[in-house]
N, C-alpha and C positions, 0 to 999 in steps of 0.2 A: 632432758638429754640420757642417755644410754650413757653407762663409765662403766667400765671394766679395767681392774689394777690387779698386778702381780710381778711378785720378787724372788730372783731363786737366787742360789751361792753358783752354780755355775757347777763344771767340773774340778776346776785348778785353783781354785781360793777355797781358802780355810776357813772364813768370815765373810757376811754380805755385809759393806757400805755403804750400799742403797737404800734411798728411802724412798718414800711415792705416797702419796694422796689426795684426796678429795676434801676440800671444805668449801662450804657456802655460808654467804652472809647474810647480815639481818634481811634484806629483800630477794634470800633464793636462789642471789649468781653463785655458779658455780667458778674456784678455783682449782685446778690441776695444777701438781707439783709433784717434779720427782731430782731428786738429786743425788750424786756419785760423787761420794765422799773419797779423800785420796790422804795417809799419809802413814804410819807404821803403828804399830798395835792395832789397837782399835779406836786409833785419834779421827779416821777418816769416818768412822761411823757415827763419834762425837760430832762431827763438824755435821756434816748431812745431816741427822739426826735436829741438830741445834735451829740450823737454817730451814730445817721445813718446817718444825712448829712455830717457829719464832714466825715464817711468813702466814703461815698458815690460821694458824691463830689471832694475827692482827687481821688477814682478809673477812676472821669471823665480827667480827668489831664495824665493818663498814656497811655503808646502806648507800644504794642505788646508785651504782656506779658508772662512768660513760667511761667513752676510750681516754679523753683526757686525764679525767679523774685517773683510771687506771694506771696511767702512764707514769703522772706524776707518785704516785702512789706505791708504785713498782719503785722505783729510783730512791723514792727517803727508805722505806723500808728494807731494798737489799742493803743502803747504806748502812744499817742500821746495824742487821745483820753482818754483813764484814766489819763494822769496829767490835761489835761482841766477837765474833771467832778470834777474831785479831788479840783481845782481852783476857778471852779463855788459854788461849795458848802461850799467851807470855804467862798466864798464874803459873803455868801447871808445865814442867819441864817436858813431862812423856805426850804432850800433845801439840809441842812447839811442830809445826810446817802445816799444822793440819788445814784442810779446806775441803771445797768440795764445786763440782758444778751444779748451774740451777737451769731447766728451762718448765717454765710457768704459762699457761690460760687459762685469762681471765677472759668466763661467756655472758654476754650482759646482749641478751637478748639475738638478734640477727647479726650483731658484730663481736668482735674478739681481741682480744690485746693480748699480746705474746711477749716473754720474757726469756731470754736465755743470755747466759754465763757458762763458757766452756764447750766440751765437744758432745752434751746428752742433746738430740736433737727429736726435733719435731717433724711430723711432716703430716702430710694432707693426701688425702684419697678423694675424689671428685669423677662423677662419670669414668669409671673403670682406670685411671689414671694416678701415678702415686708422684708427690711431689716432695721434696723435702724444703721446709719453709723457715729454718733457721741455718746458719750458715758457721760452719764448727770454726772454736776460738782455738787455729791448734796452726803447729811449725807446716803442719802436713798441706793443709789447706793454705797456708802464706806461699808453701811453694807452686801449687795449683793457681794460685790468683797471678803470680809471675809465668804461667807455663812453663816452667821448667822442669815440669813430671806431669804425667797424666794421668787421668781418671785411676785406668787401671795400673800404674804403678804407685798412686798413690793409698790403695786400698791393702796393698803387703808390704808398703814401708817400713821397715825398721825403727822408724820414730816418729810413728802415728799417732804416739799414744802421748805424747808432749802436747800439753796445752797451753794457751798463751793468756787465758785470760781465766781466773777461777773465783770462788767467794773466800775469804781469810786470809788469803796469804799476804796482801802488801793493802797499804790503806788507800791505795788509788787501783780504782779497777773500771774496767769496762763492761755495762750491760747492749744489748742491744735488746729494742723494745719498738716492736712490728702492730701495727694494727689487721685485722683480718674481715669480711668480707663473710658469715656465713648463708648455707645455702640448707635445706634439707637432703638429710641423706650423705651429707659429708661426714669423714670418716678423720679421726686426729691421732696421732699416733706419738706419743712422747717415750723416749726412750734412754737408756745410758749406752754406753760403748759397747755395752758388754750382746747387745743385738745388732747392732748396727756393722758392729767388727766384722760378726762372725756370719749376717744372711745380706745379700745384696737387697738394695730397694725393691727389682722385681720380682724374688722371690715372698719378700714381708706384704708384698700388694696381693700376691697368686695364696699366701696362706686366708687373710682378712678375705677375697672377694669366696674363695671355696667355704670357708664354714661362715652362715650364716648369724648366728648368736656370737658377741663378742667375749663371752665365757671361753666360749670352746676357740675362737681364733685366738686367742693370748695363751693356753695351755699350749696350743700347738707351736703358737711364736718360739715360747720359752724350749720346748721340747726343739725344736729343728736349730736351737742355736745352740743345744749342746752336745747333740748329734752335728754338727758342725767343729765342735772341738768344747765350747764350753770355756773357754778363756776367762771370763771375766764373771762378775756377777753380772744380774741377766735379769730388768727389770723393765716393765709395758705399763702405762697406760692407754687406753682405749673409748676411745670416745664418740660415739653416735648423735650426729644434730637430728630432732625428731622434726615434722612438718607441720604444716601450720600450727604458729603461739594460737 
């Protein structure tokens, strides 16, 4: 599997509260994870970094995961990460209210398990088409589900950055976990809302389709998001599934 990852502060932010990484377990299976922190001062950066490394380092200790094992593992490790973030925020006043989104994909041969909390997204590109494979945990997504606004209205909605689930804010949280079947040349995009708020899905597809190398694609995605306004930190992981095992 070919992997590229990149984060950028954007144009309008003074600090980068995103974290991203790829980790490999004892069997060489990959975990791709991206976190978008929130909170005053550097609290969001603390939350996203704590979550990323706790989950990533725990993955490195696992062996030969299957979808069911990965599903159970995600539930346990994210609950533990949530508890630790809350404990840390209660210890230090300047970290009070910190939290983070999480989107992660565990790749195991020809299947993968995806987990997400918040509005960081995952897309799948296959046969020249792009599909969002996560559903935002956000106020605007709830309005969409109730048919109260259109997709067009959602893109410019003044409350589109209000999320309804996050890690580290409440003892009770919800994580979506799904199973994916993988095919050669599938490309997966994990991104913070600094990318998805700036670029339409079709723009993401066009850029990745135009540049054959993921390292170049990811640079162009960041550039395009900044050219569109760069209102937030921009973080992206690209992964291409290779041919026959």
